[in-house]
C-alpha positions in Angstrom: -44.1 64.3 79.5 -44.3 60.6 77.8 -40.9 59.7 78.8 -40.3 60.3 82.9 -36.7 60.7 82.4 -37.1 63.8 80.5 -35.8 66.6 82.7 -37.7 69.9 82.1 -37.6 73.0 84.7 -39.1 76.5 83.8 -37.4 79.4 86.0 -38.7 82.8 85.5 -35.8 85.7 86.1 -35.0 89.2 85.3 -37.3 92.3 84.9 -38.7 91.4 82.0 -40.2 88.2 83.3 -37.9 85.9 81.1 -38.0 82.2 81.5 -35.0 80.1 81.5 -35.1 76.4 80.8 -33.0 73.4 81.9 -33.9 70.5 79.7 -32.2 67.1 79.8 -32.3 63.5 80.5 -33.1 63.0 84.5 -31.2 59.4 84.6 -27.8 60.7 83.0 -28.0 63.7 85.1 -27.3 65.9 82.3 -29.0 68.9 81.0 -28.8 72.2 78.6 -29.7 75.7 79.6 -32.0 77.7 77.3 -31.7 81.3 76.9 -29.1 81.8 79.7 -29.6 85.4 80.7 -29.9 87.7 84.1 -29.7 85.1 87.0 -27.4 82.3 85.7 -26.1 81.5 89.2 -29.2 80.8 90.6 -30.1 78.6 87.6 -27.3 76.8 87.6 -27.5 76.4 91.6 -31.2 74.9 90.7 -29.6 72.1 88.3 -27.4 71.6 91.1 -30.0 71.0 93.5 -31.6 68.9 91.2 -28.3 66.9 91.0 -28.1 67.6 87.0 -25.0 68.8 85.2 -25.7 71.6 82.9 -23.5 70.4 79.6 -24.1 73.4 77.0 -26.5 76.5 76.2 -28.9 76.8 73.8 -30.4 80.2 72.3 -33.8 81.1 70.9 -32.5 84.3 69.5 -29.8 87.0 70.3 -31.8 89.9 71.8 -30.2 90.9 74.9 -32.8 89.8 77.6 -32.2 86.5 76.3 -28.3 86.1 76.2 -27.2 88.8 78.7 -25.9 85.8 81.1 -23.8 83.8 78.4 -20.2 85.5 79.8 -21.4 84.3 83.3 -22.5 80.8 81.8 -19.4 80.3 79.9 -17.1 80.9 83.0 -19.1 78.2 84.7 -19.5 75.7 82.1 -17.1 74.3 79.1 -19.6 73.7 76.5 -20.9 75.2 73.2 -24.0 77.8 72.6 -26.2 76.4 70.3 -27.8 79.1 67.8 -29.1 79.3 64.5 -26.7 80.0 61.9 -28.8 83.2 60.9 -28.4 84.5 64.2 -24.6 84.4 64.4 -23.9 87.6 63.1 -25.5 89.1 66.5 -23.8 86.8 68.7 -20.3 87.4 67.4 -18.8 88.4 70.7 -19.1 84.6 71.5 -17.5 83.8 68.4 -15.4 80.3 68.9 -18.0 79.1 71.5 -20.9 79.1 69.0 -22.2 76.4 67.5 -24.3 77.2 64.6 -27.1 74.9 63.7 -30.0 74.3 60.9 -33.6 73.8 61.3 -34.2 69.8 61.8 -31.1 69.0 63.3 -31.1 67.5 66.6 -28.9 67.3 69.7 -29.1 64.7 72.2 -28.9 65.2 75.7 -28.0 61.8 77.4 -31.2 60.2 75.6 -33.2 62.7 75.3 -33.2 64.4 71.6 -33.9 68.2 71.5 -34.8 69.3 67.5 -33.9 72.6 66.4 -36.9 74.6 64.6 -36.3 77.3 62.5 -39.0 80.1 63.1 -37.8 83.3 61.8 -40.0 86.7 62.0 -39.0 87.9 65.7 -35.5 87.8 64.5 -33.8 86.1 61.4 -32.3 83.3 63.3 -35.2 82.9 65.9 -35.7 79.1 67.0 -37.8 76.9 68.8 -36.6 73.3 70.4 -39.1 70.5 70.1 -38.5 68.0 72.9 -40.9 64.9 72.9 -44.2 66.7 73.3 -43.0 69.9 74.4 -42.0 73.0 72.6 -39.7 75.7 74.0 -40.6 78.7 71.9 -38.8 81.5 72.9 -40.2 85.0 71.6 -41.8 83.5 68.6 -45.1 81.9 69.9 -46.5 83.1 73.4 -49.7 82.2 75.1 -52.5 83.9 73.1 -49.7 86.2 71.6 -46.7 86.2 69.4 -43.5 87.9 69.3 -42.9 91.5 68.2 -41.9 91.9 64.4 -41.4 95.6 64.2 -37.7 95.4 66.0 -34.4 95.3 63.8 -34.4 91.9 61.9 -38.1 91.5 62.4 -40.4 90.2 59.7 -44.0 89.7 60.1 -44.5 87.8 56.9 -41.8 85.2 58.0 -43.6 85.3 61.4 -47.0 84.5 60.0 -45.2 81.4 58.0 -43.3 80.4 61.4 -46.9 80.4 63.3 -48.4 78.3 60.5 -45.8 75.7 61.0 -45.9 75.8 64.8 -49.7 75.1 64.5 -49.2 71.8 62.6 -47.6 70.3 65.4 -49.6 67.6 67.2 -52.3 69.8 69.4 -51.0 67.7 72.5 -47.5 69.5 72.4 -46.7 71.6 75.3 -45.7 75.0 74.9 -43.2 76.9 77.0 -42.7 80.3 76.0 -40.2 82.7 76.4 -41.4 84.9 79.0 -44.4 84.9 81.6 -46.7 87.1 79.7 -49.9 85.2 80.9 -51.9 83.9 83.7 -50.7 80.2 82.9 -46.9 79.0 82.6 -47.7 77.0 79.9 -50.5 76.0 77.0 -50.6 73.5 74.4 -50.6 74.0 70.5 -54.3 73.0 70.5 -55.1 75.7 73.1 -53.3 78.2 71.2 -54.9 77.1 67.9 -58.2 77.8 69.4 -57.8 80.8 71.4 -54.6 82.6 69.9 -55.9 85.5 67.8 -52.4 85.2 65.8 -53.2 81.6 64.6 -56.8 82.4 63.5 -55.9 84.7 60.7 -56.8 83.0 57.7 -54.2 84.8 55.2 -51.0 86.5 55.1 -52.8 89.8 54.4 -55.1 89.4 57.7 -52.3 88.8 59.7 -50.3 92.0 58.3 -53.2 93.7 59.3 -53.8 92.5 62.5 -50.3 92.2 63.5 -48.9 95.5 62.0 -52.0 97.5 61.4 -51.3 97.1 57.5 
């Protein structure tokens, strides 16, 4: 982390080894919660222990294991839920609490900027969050893997292009995935370009054959 004021905490929750993230400004003591699910109360206590106030929620995508804590979150936090506009139809339950965003938009948390990156493929509105030299990738990019494309709303061709865009980020960017599916909790874009087989494919056809068996 190049700026010591950046607050970024990774917390594993639930039976599906999800990661929830707290990201914000350490000096101004304000942060957001990414993908509130499973154990929201425990994560809020972690923020409180660090003397951080949670202001809002960010959602990488609308699958149950990433949003099943939104009701609990909104009972405790009077803030918006930021999601990509292509994902809003799957989050209608929270209607007026939603704040649709587009790729490239930024959210300032104190003096820390979070950039929204639309990365469809796992779902139509999947998004990642770039925070300085850190990428919270949800279920788009995992350590030496990528998200499924065979669930409703999944699209392997879109996933291929999303992964290509992520591979163009600076190699020193640290990867924070949506699940603990690896021996290590983090990686880097450089390491994934060298070792992730889904970033090794040379063409869309190769990717489809490898990912979908086509």
